[in-house]
py3Dmol code that shows the C-alpha trace and the ligand (Angstrom):
import py3Dmol

protein = """\
ATOM      1  CA  UNK A   1     -17.832-149.164 -79.627  1.00  0.00           C
ATOM      2  CA  UNK A   2     -18.271-148.310 -83.343  1.00  0.00           C
ATOM      3  CA  UNK A   3     -21.807-148.215 -84.742  1.00  0.00           C
ATOM      4  CA  UNK A   4     -22.305-150.148 -87.978  1.00  0.00           C
ATOM      5  CA  UNK A   5     -24.746-149.053 -90.679  1.00  0.00           C
ATOM      6  CA  UNK A   6     -27.053-151.941 -89.732  1.00  0.00           C
ATOM      7  CA  UNK A   7     -27.092-150.998 -86.040  1.00  0.00           C
ATOM      8  CA  UNK A   8     -27.688-147.338 -86.937  1.00  0.00           C
ATOM      9  CA  UNK A   9     -30.665-148.218 -89.169  1.00  0.00           C
ATOM     10  CA  UNK A  10     -32.174-150.563 -86.532  1.00  0.00           C
ATOM     11  CA  UNK A  11     -31.777-147.976 -83.758  1.00  0.00           C
ATOM     12  CA  UNK A  12     -33.157-145.189 -85.957  1.00  0.00           C
ATOM     13  CA  UNK A  13     -36.218-147.327 -86.710  1.00  0.00           C
ATOM     14  CA  UNK A  14     -36.642-147.976 -82.968  1.00  0.00           C
ATOM     15  CA  UNK A  15     -36.422-144.265 -82.130  1.00  0.00           C
ATOM     16  CA  UNK A  16     -37.863-142.514 -85.181  1.00  0.00           C
ATOM     17  CA  UNK A  17     -39.861-145.154 -87.088  1.00  0.00           C
ATOM     18  CA  UNK A  18     -38.871-144.045 -90.616  1.00  0.00           C
ATOM     19  CA  UNK A  19     -36.962-147.168 -91.641  1.00  0.00           C
ATOM     20  CA  UNK A  20     -39.272-150.173 -91.964  1.00  0.00           C
ATOM     21  CA  UNK A  21     -37.479-153.471 -92.526  1.00  0.00           C
ATOM     22  CA  UNK A  22     -37.974-153.405 -96.316  1.00  0.00           C
ATOM     23  CA  UNK A  23     -36.369-149.960 -96.522  1.00  0.00           C
ATOM     24  CA  UNK A  24     -33.560-151.088 -94.203  1.00  0.00           C
ATOM     25  CA  UNK A  25     -32.931-154.057 -96.507  1.00  0.00           C
ATOM     26  CA  UNK A  26     -32.865-151.701 -99.506  1.00  0.00           C
ATOM     27  CA  UNK A  27     -30.377-149.330 -97.860  1.00  0.00           C
ATOM     28  CA  UNK A  28     -28.123-152.172 -96.732  1.00  0.00           C
ATOM     29  CA  UNK A  29     -28.192-153.723-100.224  1.00  0.00           C
ATOM     30  CA  UNK A  30     -27.330-150.367-101.821  1.00  0.00           C
ATOM     31  CA  UNK A  31     -24.492-149.911 -99.307  1.00  0.00           C
ATOM     32  CA  UNK A  32     -23.168-153.391-100.135  1.00  0.00           C
ATOM     33  CA  UNK A  33     -23.343-152.559-103.867  1.00  0.00           C
ATOM     34  CA  UNK A  34     -21.392-149.352-103.207  1.00  0.00           C
ATOM     35  CA  UNK A  35     -18.711-151.438-101.469  1.00  0.00           C
ATOM     36  CA  UNK A  36     -18.448-153.528-104.644  1.00  0.00           C
ATOM     37  CA  UNK A  37     -18.260-150.410-106.828  1.00  0.00           C
ATOM     38  CA  UNK A  38     -15.611-148.928-104.529  1.00  0.00           C
ATOM     39  CA  UNK A  39     -13.563-152.106-104.915  1.00  0.00           C
ATOM     40  CA  UNK A  40     -13.808-151.911-108.718  1.00  0.00           C
ATOM     41  CA  UNK A  41     -12.998-148.177-108.774  1.00  0.00           C
ATOM     42  CA  UNK A  42      -9.988-148.670-106.490  1.00  0.00           C
ATOM     43  CA  UNK A  43      -8.482-151.217-108.907  1.00  0.00           C
ATOM     44  CA  UNK A  44      -8.191-148.535-111.598  1.00  0.00           C
ATOM     45  CA  UNK A  45      -5.940-149.515-114.459  1.00  0.00           C
ATOM     46  CA  UNK A  46      -5.106-152.827-112.755  1.00  0.00           C
ATOM     47  CA  UNK A  47      -8.672-153.947-113.375  1.00  0.00           C
ATOM     48  CA  UNK A  48      -8.574-153.185-117.092  1.00  0.00           C
ATOM     49  CA  UNK A  49     -11.731-151.140-116.537  1.00  0.00           C
ATOM     50  CA  UNK A  50     -10.668-147.580-117.278  1.00  0.00           C
ATOM     51  CA  UNK A  51     -11.597-145.780-120.466  1.00  0.00           C
ATOM     52  CA  UNK A  52     -14.762-145.726-122.513  1.00  0.00           C
ATOM     53  CA  UNK A  53     -17.151-148.554-123.155  1.00  0.00           C
ATOM     54  CA  UNK A  54     -17.684-147.453-126.751  1.00  0.00           C
ATOM     55  CA  UNK A  55     -21.368-146.670-126.123  1.00  0.00           C
ATOM     56  CA  UNK A  56     -23.475-143.620-125.187  1.00  0.00           C
ATOM     57  CA  UNK A  57     -26.311-143.172-122.670  1.00  0.00           C
ATOM     58  CA  UNK A  58     -29.660-141.478-123.241  1.00  0.00           C
ATOM     59  CA  UNK A  59     -28.002-138.169-122.519  1.00  0.00           C
ATOM     60  CA  UNK A  60     -25.748-138.828-125.512  1.00  0.00           C
ATOM     61  CA  UNK A  61     -22.766-138.976-123.168  1.00  0.00           C
ATOM     62  CA  UNK A  62     -19.948-141.461-123.731  1.00  0.00           C
ATOM     63  CA  UNK A  63     -20.274-144.289-121.199  1.00  0.00           C
ATOM     64  CA  UNK A  64     -17.168-145.311-119.311  1.00  0.00           C
ATOM     65  CA  UNK A  65     -16.615-149.009-118.641  1.00  0.00           C
ATOM     66  CA  UNK A  66     -16.980-148.291-114.927  1.00  0.00           C
ATOM     67  CA  UNK A  67     -20.318-146.514-115.533  1.00  0.00           C
ATOM     68  CA  UNK A  68     -21.723-149.755-116.897  1.00  0.00           C
ATOM     69  CA  UNK A  69     -20.043-151.949-114.278  1.00  0.00           C
ATOM     70  CA  UNK A  70     -21.471-149.772-111.485  1.00  0.00           C
ATOM     71  CA  UNK A  71     -24.922-149.852-113.086  1.00  0.00           C
ATOM     72  CA  UNK A  72     -24.830-153.657-113.371  1.00  0.00           C
ATOM     73  CA  UNK A  73     -23.674-154.035-109.749  1.00  0.00           C
ATOM     74  CA  UNK A  74     -26.631-151.964-108.510  1.00  0.00           C
ATOM     75  CA  UNK A  75     -29.138-153.798-110.729  1.00  0.00           C
ATOM     76  CA  UNK A  76     -27.935-157.270-109.725  1.00  0.00           C
ATOM     77  CA  UNK A  77     -27.723-156.382-106.034  1.00  0.00           C
ATOM     78  CA  UNK A  78     -31.271-155.064-105.878  1.00  0.00           C
ATOM     79  CA  UNK A  79     -33.297-157.406-108.113  1.00  0.00           C
ATOM     80  CA  UNK A  80     -33.812-160.393-105.807  1.00  0.00           C
ATOM     81  CA  UNK A  81     -34.611-158.777-102.438  1.00  0.00           C
ATOM     82  CA  UNK A  82     -38.350-158.290-102.873  1.00  0.00           C
ATOM     83  CA  UNK A  83     -38.089-154.671-101.673  1.00  0.00           C
ATOM     84  CA  UNK A  84     -38.232-152.979-105.092  1.00  0.00           C
ATOM     85  CA  UNK A  85     -40.784-152.633-107.858  1.00  0.00           C
ATOM     86  CA  UNK A  86     -38.311-151.106-110.318  1.00  0.00           C
ATOM     87  CA  UNK A  87     -35.111-149.114-110.781  1.00  0.00           C
ATOM     88  CA  UNK A  88     -34.144-146.121-112.924  1.00  0.00           C
ATOM     89  CA  UNK A  89     -30.635-145.055-113.821  1.00  0.00           C
ATOM     90  CA  UNK A  90     -28.819-142.337-115.688  1.00  0.00           C
ATOM     91  CA  UNK A  91     -27.265-145.184-117.716  1.00  0.00           C
ATOM     92  CA  UNK A  92     -30.557-146.761-118.819  1.00  0.00           C
ATOM     93  CA  UNK A  93     -33.036-145.188-121.264  1.00  0.00           C
ATOM     94  CA  UNK A  94     -36.107-146.629-119.530  1.00  0.00           C
ATOM     95  CA  UNK A  95     -36.947-148.099-116.119  1.00  0.00           C
ATOM     96  CA  UNK A  96     -35.814-151.594-115.150  1.00  0.00           C
ATOM     97  CA  UNK A  97     -38.736-153.490-113.593  1.00  0.00           C
ATOM     98  CA  UNK A  98     -37.827-156.265-111.156  1.00  0.00           C
ATOM     99  CA  UNK A  99     -38.034-159.512-113.186  1.00  0.00           C
ATOM    100  CA  UNK A 100     -41.158-161.620-112.584  1.00  0.00           C
ATOM    101  CA  UNK A 101     -39.025-164.451-111.121  1.00  0.00           C
ATOM    102  CA  UNK A 102     -38.517-162.253-108.052  1.00  0.00           C
ATOM    103  CA  UNK A 103     -41.130-160.822-105.646  1.00  0.00           C
ATOM    104  CA  UNK A 104     -42.060-157.193-106.256  1.00  0.00           C
ATOM    105  CA  UNK A 105     -41.798-154.605-103.466  1.00  0.00           C
ATOM    106  CA  UNK A 106     -43.183-151.098-103.046  1.00  0.00           C
ATOM    107  CA  UNK A 107     -39.978-149.060-103.379  1.00  0.00           C
ATOM    108  CA  UNK A 108     -38.540-147.379-106.445  1.00  0.00           C
ATOM    109  CA  UNK A 109     -34.762-146.906-106.584  1.00  0.00           C
ATOM    110  CA  UNK A 110     -33.193-144.251-108.787  1.00  0.00           C
ATOM    111  CA  UNK A 111     -29.466-143.765-109.185  1.00  0.00           C
ATOM    112  CA  UNK A 112     -26.584-142.233-111.010  1.00  0.00           C
ATOM    113  CA  UNK A 113     -24.327-145.279-110.645  1.00  0.00           C
ATOM    114  CA  UNK A 114     -21.064-143.432-111.109  1.00  0.00           C
ATOM    115  CA  UNK A 115     -21.308-139.659-111.128  1.00  0.00           C
ATOM    116  CA  UNK A 116     -18.271-137.695-112.253  1.00  0.00           C
ATOM    117  CA  UNK A 117     -17.250-140.185-114.916  1.00  0.00           C
ATOM    118  CA  UNK A 118     -14.950-137.672-116.569  1.00  0.00           C
ATOM    119  CA  UNK A 119     -12.782-137.992-113.440  1.00  0.00           C
ATOM    120  CA  UNK A 120     -12.459-141.786-113.447  1.00  0.00           C
ATOM    121  CA  UNK A 121      -9.419-141.954-115.713  1.00  0.00           C
ATOM    122  CA  UNK A 122      -7.605-139.139-113.872  1.00  0.00           C
ATOM    123  CA  UNK A 123      -8.013-140.627-110.385  1.00  0.00           C
ATOM    124  CA  UNK A 124     -10.231-137.892-108.933  1.00  0.00           C
ATOM    125  CA  UNK A 125     -13.071-138.657-106.490  1.00  0.00           C
ATOM    126  CA  UNK A 126     -16.322-139.945-108.036  1.00  0.00           C
ATOM    127  CA  UNK A 127     -19.487-141.351-106.511  1.00  0.00           C
ATOM    128  CA  UNK A 128     -22.825-143.125-106.622  1.00  0.00           C
ATOM    129  CA  UNK A 129     -25.972-141.036-106.002  1.00  0.00           C
ATOM    130  CA  UNK A 130     -29.291-142.687-105.098  1.00  0.00           C
ATOM    131  CA  UNK A 131     -32.867-141.711-104.319  1.00  0.00           C
ATOM    132  CA  UNK A 132     -35.744-143.853-102.997  1.00  0.00           C
ATOM    133  CA  UNK A 133     -39.429-143.270-103.707  1.00  0.00           C
ATOM    134  CA  UNK A 134     -42.510-145.368-102.911  1.00  0.00           C
ATOM    135  CA  UNK A 135     -44.827-146.644-105.610  1.00  0.00           C
ATOM    136  CA  UNK A 136     -48.103-144.809-104.964  1.00  0.00           C
ATOM    137  CA  UNK A 137     -50.416-147.652-106.016  1.00  0.00           C
ATOM    138  CA  UNK A 138     -49.305-151.147-105.009  1.00  0.00           C
ATOM    139  CA  UNK A 139     -52.019-152.793-107.119  1.00  0.00           C
ATOM    140  CA  UNK A 140     -50.850-151.647-110.584  1.00  0.00           C
ATOM    141  CA  UNK A 141     -47.867-152.918-112.584  1.00  0.00           C
ATOM    142  CA  UNK A 142     -44.952-150.521-112.356  1.00  0.00           C
ATOM    143  CA  UNK A 143     -44.311-148.004-115.141  1.00  0.00           C
ATOM    144  CA  UNK A 144     -42.244-144.881-115.713  1.00  0.00           C
ATOM    145  CA  UNK A 145     -45.035-142.590-114.481  1.00  0.00           C
ATOM    146  CA  UNK A 146     -44.671-144.117-110.978  1.00  0.00           C
ATOM    147  CA  UNK A 147     -41.221-142.507-110.793  1.00  0.00           C
ATOM    148  CA  UNK A 148     -42.387-138.997-111.681  1.00  0.00           C
ATOM    149  CA  UNK A 149     -42.741-137.719-108.112  1.00  0.00           C
ATOM    150  CA  UNK A 150     -41.394-134.456-106.658  1.00  0.00           C
ATOM    151  CA  UNK A 151     -38.272-134.600-104.480  1.00  0.00           C
ATOM    152  CA  UNK A 152     -40.417-134.007-101.390  1.00  0.00           C
ATOM    153  CA  UNK A 153     -41.767-137.559-101.878  1.00  0.00           C
ATOM    154  CA  UNK A 154     -38.373-139.211-101.343  1.00  0.00           C
ATOM    155  CA  UNK A 155     -38.225-141.673 -98.424  1.00  0.00           C
ATOM    156  CA  UNK A 156     -34.415-141.984 -98.517  1.00  0.00           C
ATOM    157  CA  UNK A 157     -31.544-140.325-100.378  1.00  0.00           C
ATOM    158  CA  UNK A 158     -27.794-140.564-100.306  1.00  0.00           C
ATOM    159  CA  UNK A 159     -24.488-140.985-102.059  1.00  0.00           C
ATOM    160  CA  UNK A 160     -21.277-142.897-101.693  1.00  0.00           C
ATOM    161  CA  UNK A 161     -18.111-140.951-102.484  1.00  0.00           C
ATOM    162  CA  UNK A 162     -15.105-142.977-103.692  1.00  0.00           C
ATOM    163  CA  UNK A 163     -12.244-140.742-102.598  1.00  0.00           C
ATOM    164  CA  UNK A 164      -9.358-141.059-100.129  1.00  0.00           C
ATOM    165  CA  UNK A 165     -12.069-142.634 -97.977  1.00  0.00           C
ATOM    166  CA  UNK A 166     -15.168-144.429 -99.216  1.00  0.00           C
ATOM    167  CA  UNK A 167     -17.977-142.643 -97.366  1.00  0.00           C
ATOM    168  CA  UNK A 168     -21.712-143.320 -97.482  1.00  0.00           C
ATOM    169  CA  UNK A 169     -23.913-140.293 -96.709  1.00  0.00           C
ATOM    170  CA  UNK A 170     -27.593-140.893 -96.010  1.00  0.00           C
ATOM    171  CA  UNK A 171     -30.861-139.290 -94.948  1.00  0.00           C
ATOM    172  CA  UNK A 172     -34.326-140.735 -94.334  1.00  0.00           C
ATOM    173  CA  UNK A 173     -35.666-137.393 -93.163  1.00  0.00           C
ATOM    174  CA  UNK A 174     -34.154-137.350 -89.664  1.00  0.00           C
ATOM    175  CA  UNK A 175     -30.939-135.459 -90.490  1.00  0.00           C
ATOM    176  CA  UNK A 176     -27.811-136.554 -92.336  1.00  0.00           C
ATOM    177  CA  UNK A 177     -25.429-139.310 -91.227  1.00  0.00           C
ATOM    178  CA  UNK A 178     -22.032-140.265 -92.642  1.00  0.00           C
ATOM    179  CA  UNK A 179     -20.492-143.775 -92.616  1.00  0.00           C
ATOM    180  CA  UNK A 180     -16.876-144.501 -93.506  1.00  0.00           C
ATOM    181  CA  UNK A 181     -15.961-147.869 -95.040  1.00  0.00           C
ATOM    182  CA  UNK A 182     -13.735-149.890 -92.723  1.00  0.00           C
ATOM    183  CA  UNK A 183     -11.982-152.050 -95.302  1.00  0.00           C
ATOM    184  CA  UNK A 184     -10.582-154.436 -92.655  1.00  0.00           C
ATOM    185  CA  UNK A 185     -14.082-155.230 -91.388  1.00  0.00           C
ATOM    186  CA  UNK A 186     -15.690-154.662 -94.798  1.00  0.00           C
ATOM    187  CA  UNK A 187     -18.425-152.575 -93.146  1.00  0.00           C
ATOM    188  CA  UNK A 188     -19.614-148.978 -93.106  1.00  0.00           C
ATOM    189  CA  UNK A 189     -19.082-147.398 -89.653  1.00  0.00           C
ATOM    190  CA  UNK A 190     -20.943-144.310 -88.395  1.00  0.00           C
ATOM    191  CA  UNK A 191     -18.462-141.427 -88.359  1.00  0.00           C
ATOM    192  CA  UNK A 192     -20.783-138.405 -88.209  1.00  0.00           C
ATOM    193  CA  UNK A 193     -24.480-137.746 -87.572  1.00  0.00           C
ATOM    194  CA  UNK A 194     -26.633-134.605 -87.433  1.00  0.00           C
ATOM    195  CA  UNK A 195     -24.468-132.990 -90.145  1.00  0.00           C
ATOM    196  CA  UNK A 196     -25.034-129.209 -90.215  1.00  0.00           C
ATOM    197  CA  UNK A 197     -24.019-126.795 -93.008  1.00  0.00           C
ATOM    198  CA  UNK A 198     -23.039-123.239 -91.878  1.00  0.00           C
ATOM    199  CA  UNK A 199     -25.600-120.720 -93.183  1.00  0.00           C
ATOM    200  CA  UNK A 200     -22.789-118.475 -94.480  1.00  0.00           C
ATOM    201  CA  UNK A 201     -19.713-119.361 -96.496  1.00  0.00           C
ATOM    202  CA  UNK A 202     -16.718-117.894 -98.306  1.00  0.00           C
ATOM    203  CA  UNK A 203     -16.375-120.700-100.823  1.00  0.00           C
ATOM    204  CA  UNK A 204     -18.227-121.113-104.111  1.00  0.00           C
ATOM    205  CA  UNK A 205     -18.131-123.978-106.605  1.00  0.00           C
ATOM    206  CA  UNK A 206     -18.922-123.394-110.275  1.00  0.00           C
ATOM    207  CA  UNK A 207     -17.294-124.144-113.639  1.00  0.00           C
ATOM    208  CA  UNK A 208     -15.922-120.645-114.304  1.00  0.00           C
ATOM    209  CA  UNK A 209     -15.169-121.425-117.974  1.00  0.00           C
ATOM    210  CA  UNK A 210     -18.901-121.049-118.649  1.00  0.00           C
ATOM    211  CA  UNK A 211     -19.133-117.526-117.157  1.00  0.00           C
ATOM    212  CA  UNK A 212     -19.964-115.729-120.422  1.00  0.00           C
ATOM    213  CA  UNK A 213     -22.922-118.111-120.959  1.00  0.00           C
ATOM    214  CA  UNK A 214     -24.647-117.644-117.560  1.00  0.00           C
ATOM    215  CA  UNK A 215     -27.815-115.639-116.945  1.00  0.00           C
ATOM    216  CA  UNK A 216     -27.321-112.190-115.397  1.00  0.00           C
ATOM    217  CA  UNK A 217     -28.225-113.108-111.760  1.00  0.00           C
ATOM    218  CA  UNK A 218     -25.536-115.817-111.658  1.00  0.00           C
ATOM    219  CA  UNK A 219     -22.973-113.532-113.329  1.00  0.00           C
ATOM    220  CA  UNK A 220     -23.835-110.841-110.746  1.00  0.00           C
ATOM    221  CA  UNK A 221     -23.457-113.253-107.820  1.00  0.00           C
ATOM    222  CA  UNK A 222     -20.104-114.695-108.964  1.00  0.00           C
ATOM    223  CA  UNK A 223     -18.755-111.275-109.989  1.00  0.00           C
ATOM    224  CA  UNK A 224     -19.492-109.934-106.477  1.00  0.00           C
ATOM    225  CA  UNK A 225     -17.674-112.932-104.964  1.00  0.00           C
ATOM    226  CA  UNK A 226     -14.669-112.205-107.212  1.00  0.00           C
ATOM    227  CA  UNK A 227     -14.612-108.540-106.100  1.00  0.00           C
ATOM    228  CA  UNK A 228     -13.822-109.799-102.588  1.00  0.00           C
ATOM    229  CA  UNK A 229     -13.572-107.597 -99.500  1.00  0.00           C
ATOM    230  CA  UNK A 230     -13.408-104.356-101.508  1.00  0.00           C
ATOM    231  CA  UNK A 231     -16.662-105.240-103.305  1.00  0.00           C
ATOM    232  CA  UNK A 232     -20.306-105.383-102.192  1.00  0.00           C
ATOM    233  CA  UNK A 233     -19.803-108.631-100.255  1.00  0.00           C
ATOM    234  CA  UNK A 234     -17.096-107.092 -98.036  1.00  0.00           C
ATOM    235  CA  UNK A 235     -15.236-110.402 -97.803  1.00  0.00           C
ATOM    236  CA  UNK A 236     -12.917-112.499 -99.955  1.00  0.00           C
ATOM    237  CA  UNK A 237     -14.125-115.804-101.440  1.00  0.00           C
ATOM    238  CA  UNK A 238     -12.347-119.027-102.339  1.00  0.00           C
ATOM    239  CA  UNK A 239     -13.327-121.211-105.303  1.00  0.00           C
ATOM    240  CA  UNK A 240     -13.399-125.002-105.716  1.00  0.00           C
ATOM    241  CA  UNK A 241     -14.591-127.083-108.698  1.00  0.00           C
ATOM    242  CA  UNK A 242     -13.949-130.839-108.663  1.00  0.00           C
ATOM    243  CA  UNK A 243     -16.290-131.475-111.622  1.00  0.00           C
ATOM    244  CA  UNK A 244     -17.698-134.352-109.588  1.00  0.00           C
ATOM    245  CA  UNK A 245     -20.968-133.318-107.940  1.00  0.00           C
ATOM    246  CA  UNK A 246     -20.578-135.940-105.205  1.00  0.00           C
ATOM    247  CA  UNK A 247     -17.155-134.559-104.208  1.00  0.00           C
ATOM    248  CA  UNK A 248     -18.327-130.925-104.312  1.00  0.00           C
ATOM    249  CA  UNK A 249     -21.478-131.700-102.290  1.00  0.00           C
ATOM    250  CA  UNK A 250     -19.464-133.746 -99.776  1.00  0.00           C
ATOM    251  CA  UNK A 251     -17.162-130.764 -99.215  1.00  0.00           C
ATOM    252  CA  UNK A 252     -20.196-128.502 -98.696  1.00  0.00           C
ATOM    253  CA  UNK A 253     -21.780-130.935 -96.206  1.00  0.00           C
ATOM    254  CA  UNK A 254     -18.423-131.068 -94.420  1.00  0.00           C
ATOM    255  CA  UNK A 255     -17.497-127.351 -94.285  1.00  0.00           C
ATOM    256  CA  UNK A 256     -20.192-125.287 -96.025  1.00  0.00           C
ATOM    257  CA  UNK A 257     -20.129-123.583 -99.430  1.00  0.00           C
ATOM    258  CA  UNK A 258     -22.360-123.021-102.418  1.00  0.00           C
ATOM    259  CA  UNK A 259     -22.488-125.187-105.570  1.00  0.00           C
ATOM    260  CA  UNK A 260     -23.889-123.870-108.834  1.00  0.00           C
ATOM    261  CA  UNK A 261     -24.516-125.619-112.131  1.00  0.00           C
ATOM    262  CA  UNK A 262     -26.926-123.044-113.611  1.00  0.00           C
ATOM    263  CA  UNK A 263     -28.807-122.813-116.867  1.00  0.00           C
ATOM    264  CA  UNK A 264     -26.704-121.218-119.567  1.00  0.00           C
ATOM    265  CA  UNK A 265     -27.417-119.859-122.998  1.00  0.00           C
ATOM    266  CA  UNK A 266     -25.374-122.435-124.943  1.00  0.00           C
ATOM    267  CA  UNK A 267     -28.489-124.644-125.140  1.00  0.00           C
ATOM    268  CA  UNK A 268     -31.354-122.344-124.051  1.00  0.00           C
ATOM    269  CA  UNK A 269     -33.915-125.153-124.307  1.00  0.00           C
ATOM    270  CA  UNK A 270     -32.003-127.225-121.727  1.00  0.00           C
ATOM    271  CA  UNK A 271     -32.900-126.354-118.111  1.00  0.00           C
ATOM    272  CA  UNK A 272     -29.371-127.224-116.949  1.00  0.00           C
ATOM    273  CA  UNK A 273     -26.786-129.997-117.090  1.00  0.00           C
ATOM    274  CA  UNK A 274     -27.674-132.005-113.975  1.00  0.00           C
ATOM    275  CA  UNK A 275     -30.582-134.438-113.763  1.00  0.00           C
ATOM    276  CA  UNK A 276     -33.485-133.751-111.445  1.00  0.00           C
ATOM    277  CA  UNK A 277     -34.550-137.259-110.403  1.00  0.00           C
ATOM    278  CA  UNK A 278     -31.260-138.947-109.493  1.00  0.00           C
ATOM    279  CA  UNK A 279     -28.792-136.094-108.968  1.00  0.00           C
ATOM    280  CA  UNK A 280     -30.499-132.851-107.925  1.00  0.00           C
ATOM    281  CA  UNK A 281     -33.342-134.294-105.814  1.00  0.00           C
ATOM    282  CA  UNK A 282     -31.276-136.643-103.606  1.00  0.00           C
ATOM    283  CA  UNK A 283     -28.534-134.039-103.167  1.00  0.00           C
ATOM    284  CA  UNK A 284     -31.151-131.359-102.398  1.00  0.00           C
ATOM    285  CA  UNK A 285     -32.732-133.464 -99.650  1.00  0.00           C
ATOM    286  CA  UNK A 286     -29.343-134.110 -98.038  1.00  0.00           C
ATOM    287  CA  UNK A 287     -28.486-130.391 -98.207  1.00  0.00           C
ATOM    288  CA  UNK A 288     -31.871-129.329 -96.745  1.00  0.00           C
ATOM    289  CA  UNK A 289     -31.672-131.992 -94.019  1.00  0.00           C
ATOM    290  CA  UNK A 290     -28.291-130.478 -93.077  1.00  0.00           C
ATOM    291  CA  UNK A 291     -29.818-126.976 -92.812  1.00  0.00           C
ATOM    292  CA  UNK A 292     -28.913-125.757 -96.306  1.00  0.00           C
ATOM    293  CA  UNK A 293     -31.083-124.752 -99.271  1.00  0.00           C
ATOM    294  CA  UNK A 294     -31.426-125.946-102.871  1.00  0.00           C
ATOM    295  CA  UNK A 295     -33.024-123.997-105.702  1.00  0.00           C
ATOM    296  CA  UNK A 296     -33.186-123.939-109.493  1.00  0.00           C
ATOM    297  CA  UNK A 297     -33.058-120.129-109.201  1.00  0.00           C
ATOM    298  CA  UNK A 298     -36.819-120.022-109.737  1.00  0.00           C
ATOM    299  CA  UNK A 299     -38.094-122.900-107.579  1.00  0.00           C
ATOM    300  CA  UNK A 300     -37.138-125.011-104.591  1.00  0.00           C
ATOM    301  CA  UNK A 301     -35.750-128.036-106.426  1.00  0.00           C
ATOM    302  CA  UNK A 302     -37.622-130.552-104.270  1.00  0.00           C
ATOM    303  CA  UNK A 303     -40.951-128.926-105.194  1.00  0.00           C
ATOM    304  CA  UNK A 304     -40.455-129.386-108.956  1.00  0.00           C
ATOM    305  CA  UNK A 305     -43.054-131.749-110.447  1.00  0.00           C
ATOM    306  CA  UNK A 306     -41.081-133.956-112.876  1.00  0.00           C
ATOM    307  CA  UNK A 307     -42.337-134.415-116.445  1.00  0.00           C
ATOM    308  CA  UNK A 308     -39.637-136.825-117.701  1.00  0.00           C
ATOM    309  CA  UNK A 309     -37.431-139.367-115.984  1.00  0.00           C
ATOM    310  CA  UNK A 310     -34.168-137.877-117.281  1.00  0.00           C
ATOM    311  CA  UNK A 311     -35.118-134.215-117.195  1.00  0.00           C
ATOM    312  CA  UNK A 312     -32.426-131.705-116.296  1.00  0.00           C
ATOM    313  CA  UNK A 313     -32.502-128.792-113.880  1.00  0.00           C
ATOM    314  CA  UNK A 314     -30.430-125.747-112.942  1.00  0.00           C
ATOM    315  CA  UNK A 315     -28.862-126.362-109.518  1.00  0.00           C
ATOM    316  CA  UNK A 316     -27.893-123.820-106.834  1.00  0.00           C
ATOM    317  CA  UNK A 317     -27.393-125.508-103.448  1.00  0.00           C
ATOM    318  CA  UNK A 318     -25.498-125.233-100.161  1.00  0.00           C
ATOM    319  CA  UNK A 319     -25.182-122.636 -97.388  1.00  0.00           C
ATOM    320  CA  UNK A 320     -28.671-121.228 -96.917  1.00  0.00           C
ATOM    321  CA  UNK A 321     -27.853-117.497 -96.870  1.00  0.00           C
ATOM    322  CA  UNK A 322     -25.833-117.716-100.089  1.00  0.00           C
ATOM    323  CA  UNK A 323     -28.486-119.735-101.953  1.00  0.00           C
ATOM    324  CA  UNK A 324     -31.142-117.265-100.811  1.00  0.00           C
ATOM    325  CA  UNK A 325     -28.998-114.404-102.130  1.00  0.00           C
ATOM    326  CA  UNK A 326     -28.746-116.024-105.585  1.00  0.00           C
ATOM    327  CA  UNK A 327     -32.513-116.669-105.578  1.00  0.00           C
ATOM    328  CA  UNK A 328     -33.089-113.021-104.621  1.00  0.00           C
ATOM    329  CA  UNK A 329     -30.926-111.898-107.570  1.00  0.00           C
ATOM    330  CA  UNK A 330     -33.079-114.058-109.870  1.00  0.00           C
ATOM    331  CA  UNK A 331     -36.243-112.481-108.418  1.00  0.00           C
ATOM    332  CA  UNK A 332     -34.842-108.950-108.809  1.00  0.00           C
ATOM    333  CA  UNK A 333     -33.901-109.689-112.432  1.00  0.00           C
ATOM    334  CA  UNK A 334     -37.374-111.094-113.141  1.00  0.00           C
ATOM    335  CA  UNK A 335     -39.042-108.061-111.518  1.00  0.00           C
ATOM    336  CA  UNK A 336     -36.841-105.683-113.549  1.00  0.00           C
ATOM    337  CA  UNK A 337     -37.765-107.544-116.740  1.00  0.00           C
TER     338      UNK A 337
END
"""
ligand_1 = """\
16
P6P
P -18.411 -129.869 -116.123
C -20.151 -134.968 -113.849
O -20.069 -135.254 -115.230
C -21.300 -134.001 -113.623
O -22.503 -134.573 -114.018
C -21.338 -133.578 -112.169
O -20.899 -134.575 -111.310
C -20.416 -132.371 -112.133
O -20.746 -131.448 -111.113
C -20.602 -131.757 -113.506
O -21.081 -132.803 -114.370
C -19.287 -131.227 -114.066
O -19.591 -130.610 -115.301
O -19.158 -129.144 -117.219
O -17.708 -128.918 -115.186
O -17.498 -130.973 -116.616
"""
view = py3Dmol.view(width=600, height=400)
view.addModel(protein, "pdb")
view.setStyle({"model": 0}, {"cartoon": {"style": "trace"}})
view.addModel(ligand_1, "xyz")
view.setStyle({"model": 1}, {"stick": {}})
view.zoomTo()
view.show()
């Protein structure tokens, strides 16, 4: 008997108590929105929705038509339910408060509606990343400051990867579960729970073309991997880089590995490329819930106190022993300096 997402959430609430009905409604609405996004993505060129929208987001990045479609699907799906106070998105400069015509809830939903946009037009896996926080003070009207909470404050986090399968991956703090979309039934079915990442790995993921720009600890770590079994690591490594964080993280949750998008000296004032609130924090919680680790090199990512909604962060996450090695190299470099 297959277990649907709804049954899983109800039974988890019964046994663990971390999914009150408003949060269950939120997660089911997000899952339904991801089904709609998957349908749009799968149409590809047939839907006349590939290519750029002719606009740019706050990051100054060209928006793809599907970026905006995915954003609109998530906004429209979540406005009416009464479970949210507001939403924040990579594609929107400021927060989107639930319109007054709808009841306001206590949850805050943050998302990157379609991460990996550069892969849309070349038919490579992309995904939706989401994070859920609670508004600290229910009596005040919602504003951007309500969103500025550390990753440890998340009450739910997940992504939906649009690849050969459409798979929803979710945590509410009781481990990581994976649900595969059954297109005949139109529902997400539980296909794995208690996901565990091996503490060691022989596979690293980084954009090697940036090597000359990395800080010394990252160059040291990758160089040792490249030296293979004759070098200090005593084993050979494999490399993967999909350039779609959701796809790279999904591989790591499935078979281990380490993912790095570190600070580099091209723009020294920029902490990194990836965004803390709706990319690094949700992915970090999933990785930690699966026994892995996630660091900026200096700090545990989920401990970082956010200052801006769209702030960026250096990301090193995955198999615990490898992440701890990279962190140690950062500490040794700092001590030497
Ligand atoms: P690069 C996608 O644009 C993204 O934000 C992440 O999904 C991905 O890991 C990274 O950027 C890829 O960056 O510089 O390799 O294209």
